[in-house]
N, C-alpha and C positions, 0 to 999 in steps of 0.2 A: 477399364473395360467393363461393359455391362455383364453382370453375373459372372464374376471371375471364376476361373477354373479351380475346382476343388483339388485337393491333393490326390494324385493318382492312386487308385486302388486296384486297377486292372492287373490281373496276374499274367497277362500275355506280355512277355518280354522277348526281345530279340538279342541274343548273345552270339556274336559272330567273331571268331578270331581272324585276324588278318593273315594272308598267305604271303609267301616270299614275293618280292617285287621283281619278277622276271618277265621279259617280253618274248613272245614267240612269233617270229616273222612279222614284226610290226604290230601284232595284236597284244594289247596290254590288258590282260585279264584282271590284274590287281585294280586298275583304275575303274574298270567296269563294275567289278564287285563292290568297290567302295561306293560308287554311284547308286548301285542297287540297295546297299545297306542304308545309305542316307535317305533314299526315297522310302524304304520300308519303315525306317524309324519315324519319318515325318508322317507316313500313313498311319502308323500306330498312334501317334499323338493326335492326328486329325480324328481318328475313330473315337478316341477317348473324349475329346472335346465335343464331337458331334453327339455322342451319347449324353453328355452333360447338358448341352443346349436343348436336346430333345426332352430331357427330364424336366428342365425349367419350363418349357412350353407345355408339357403335360401338367405341371403344377398350376399354370395359369388356367388351363381348362378345368382342373379340379376346383380352382377358386371360383370360376364362373358357375360351376354346377353345385356349389355348396348349398346347404339348406339356408333358409332365410334367417333362422336363429343364429347359425354359425357365422353367416355373413355379417349380421349386425354386431356380434361379438368381435369379429375380426376388424370391422370398420371402426368401431368405437375404440378398440385398443390402438389401432394404427393412428387415428386422429389424436388420441391422447399422447402417443409417443411423439408425434410431430410437434405438438404444443409444448411438451415438456423438454424436448431437445432444443427448441428455440429459446425457452426460458433459461436452460442451462448454458446455452451458447452466449446469450446476452449477459449472464452473470459472469462468465469467464472473460468477457471483453471489458467488463467494468473495472475501472482503475481502483486499486486498493485504497480504502478510506484512510487507513493508517498503516504504518510499517508492521511487518511480522513481529519484530521485537517488541514494539509498543503493544501490539495485540496480546502477545504472550504474557507480558508483564501485567497488563490490566486484567487479563483473565485470572492470573494468579492472585492479584490483590483486589479483586472485584468487590469484595465485601467492605473493605475499608476505604475505598476511593471516595464515596459520597461524603464520609466524615472528613477525609483529607481535603476535599474541595472546600467544604464549609470552614474548616480550620484555616485554610490558606486565605480564603476571602476575608475572614475576620482578622487575621494577622496583617494582611495587606492594608485593610482599613485602619488598623491600629497604627501601622507605620506612617500612614498619611497624617493621622492626628498627631502622632509624636513629632513628625517633621514640622508641623505647624507650631506645636508647642515649643520646639527648640528654636525655631525662628523668632517666636515671640519673646522667649527668654533672652535670646541674644540681643534683641532690640532693647529689652528692659535693662540689661547690663550696660549697654552703651548709654542709655538715658541716665542711669544712675551715675555713671562716670562723668557725664556732662553736668549733672546737677551738683555732684561733689566738687568738680573743678570750679563751677560758678560760685558756690558757697565759699570756697577757699579764696577766690579772687576778691569777693566782697569782704571777707575777713581782713584781708590785707589792706583794703581801702579804708576800713573803719579803724585799723591800727593807726593809719596816717592821720585820720580825723582826731583820734585821741591825743596824738602828739601835738597836733595843731591847737587843740583846746588847752593843753598844758602851757604851750608857748603863749597863747592868747591871755590866759589868766596871769601868767608871770609878767607879761608886758603891762597889763592893767595895774597890777600891784606896784610895779616899778614906776610907772608914770604917776600914779596917785601919791606914792611916797615922795617922789621928786618934787611934785607940786606943793606938797605939804611942807617940805624942808625949805624950798626956795621961796615960795610965795606965802607960806604960812596958811595956805588954804585948807579948809576942812574937806577932805576927800573921802570921808568915811562912807558917805552914801554911794559914791561911785564904786568904792571897793566892794560894798555889799551887793550892788547891782551886778558887778563883774563876777563876783563869787557865785551869785544866784544863777546867772546865765551859764557860767561854766559848769555848775552842778547839774543844771537841767540838761545841757548839751552832753555832758559826760555820761549822765544816766542813759540818755537815748543811745549814745554810741556804745556803751557797755551792753545794754540790753540787745541792741541789734547785732553786735559782735557775737554775743552768746547764742542768739538765734541762728546765726549762720554756722556757728560751731556745732550746734545740734543738727543742723541740716547736713553738715559734712559727715558726722557720725551716722546719721540716719541713712544717707546715701551709701556709705560703706557697708552698713549692716544689711541694707536691702540688697546690695550687690552680692554680698556673701550668701544671703539666702537664695538669691537667684542662681548663683553658681552651684550651691548644694543641690537645689532642685534640678538644675540642668544635669548634674552628674547622675542623679537618680534616674532621670528620664533617659539619659544616654545608656545606662546599664540595662534598662528595660528595652531600649531600642536595639541594642546589640543582641540581647537574648531572642527577641522576636525576629530580627533580621537573620540570625543564624538558622532559626526554624524555617523561615521562608526560603532561604537559599538551599537548605537541605531538601525541601520539597521540590524546588525547581530542578535540582540535580537528580533527585530520585526518579522523577517522572518525566524528565527531559522536556521541560516547558519553560517559558519565559515569564509567564504571569498566570493568574487564576483564570482569565478569559480563555487562554490557550488550553489550559487544563480542562476546563468545562467543555470546550469544543472537541478536544481529543476524546474525552469520555463519551460525549454524544455520538461521535463517529464510531467509537468502539461498540456502543449499544446497537447502532445501525448495522455494523459488521456482524455482530452476533446474530441479529435477525436474518441478515443475508445468508450466513452460513447455515442457519437452521432451515431457511427456505431452500437452500441448495441441497441440504441433506434430504429434506422431504421430497424434493424434485427427483433426486436419484432413486429414492425408495419407490416413488410412484412410477418412475421410468422402468425400474427393474420389474415391478409388479405387472405393468402393462406389457412389457416385453415377454415375460413368462406366459402371460395370458394369450398373446398373439401366437407364440410358438406352440402353445398347447393346443389351440383350436386348429392350427394348420397341421400339426402332427396327428391330431385326431382324424383328419381327412387324408392321411397317408401321403403327405407331401414328401417329395424326394429330399428337399433341403428347406426345412421350415425356418431355420435361423437366418438364412440369407435375406429373407423378406424384412428383417429388421432394418436393413439398409435401403429398402424400397417402399417404406410406408407411404410416401407421397403417391406412388403408383396405385397402392391399394385404395387410397382415399379419392384420388383423381382418376376417373375413368379414361380421360384423354391421355393422361400420362401412361396408364396401363396399356392402351392401344399402341403408343409409341414404343414402349418396352417390348411388347409382343412382336411388333414389326421388326425391330432391330434384331431380335432373336431369330426370326425367320430368315432375314437377310444373312445373318451370320451363319446359320445352318446351311443355306444355299451355297455360300462361299466355301464352307468346309466340304460340302459334297463335291464342289468343283475341284478343290484341291485333292480330295481323295481320288476322284476319277483320273486326274492328271497323274498322280503318283502310281496308280494302278497301271495306266498306260505306259508310264516310264519303266516300271519294273518289267512289264510284259515285253517291251521293246528290247531292253537290255538282256533279259533272259534269252530271247530269240537270238540276239547277237552272239551270246556265249555259246548257245547250242549249235549255232552254225559253224563255230570254230572248235567244236568238241574234239575233233581229231588232232588238233594242234596242241592240246593241253598237256599231253604226256603224263608224267607222274603226278601232276597236280589235279588230275581229273576227279579223284575221290574227294578232295577238299572242296573243289568247286561244286561237285554234286551235292555235298552236304549243305552248302550255302544255298544252292538252288532249291533243295527240298524245304529248307526252313522258310525261304521266301515264298515258295509255292503254298505252304500251309497258311501263312499269313494272308496271302493273296486270295486264297479260296475263302477264308473267313470273311474278308471284306466283300467279296463278290456275293457270297450267300446272304450277308446281312444287308448289303445295299440293294 
């Protein structure tokens, strides 16, 4: 409703006690009295609202007749209120950037968050490097195992070569000895050649076997070093991983990128809240300013115009508001006239049956006198 009714302060009240419900020769005085009371109460409400609407119309006239200085103050304050209310409304419609619990936590730990972000980013980078190192060390261990197994297999091969050399030398000696005994041949040169070949081949086999033996030992030693280094790296990994997981759990994030994003949203939310606070302060300041200039010009209800700042700023809107108030007052005047006519008609009907009221005439007269007082006030005011 345009310019809602203020809380009633009118001292004029209608207190009427009901009378016994008795009918006299078909004339129901109780029903007629109740109708009169209802009409009188509605008339009283109409009068109160009529006076209220009249006061609002008077305020509009005062507004039109204000000094140019006061008008400028009023218009500036009203325009500021409109702008600030829109800003506040837009803010309230904005979706929260982060949850309330996240905001509260970041507000509490605001000073340490930048360091926590840098530490988390560094730890995540270290974990990436460590993971690469672990994969490399795992590959090295596999390669050392392969190298060791290959060296062992070559050792086995050269053992066979050594046995074959011994057999070869034994066969040469046996053949040479047999030829010397049977044929009386001089086989010394052949034995020397066989011995020389066996010695050369044996030396090669022995040196090669020893080389592969060194490779087996080297592969085992290298693998042990890789395992030891891997264990140290794993210990470091576990320590950093625990720190990272603790940060994730503490700040309810999945990675440093989400942490950075949430912190940026928190900073934006802080700015939003500060802007909202300043908006409220400015809104309160301009509201007081508007009420003050209207009160200075003796407005009936200065605060109600805080809800109609658009009418103050827009002349067309003010014309519409004024028109609605005038139409509303005309309707109230019509209702008041109707209720006065109703009361007059019902009073006339009761008076025409006065002789039939008997013992109830005093109570009915009291009601009629009360109604008459109210009726006279309306007639004189209207």
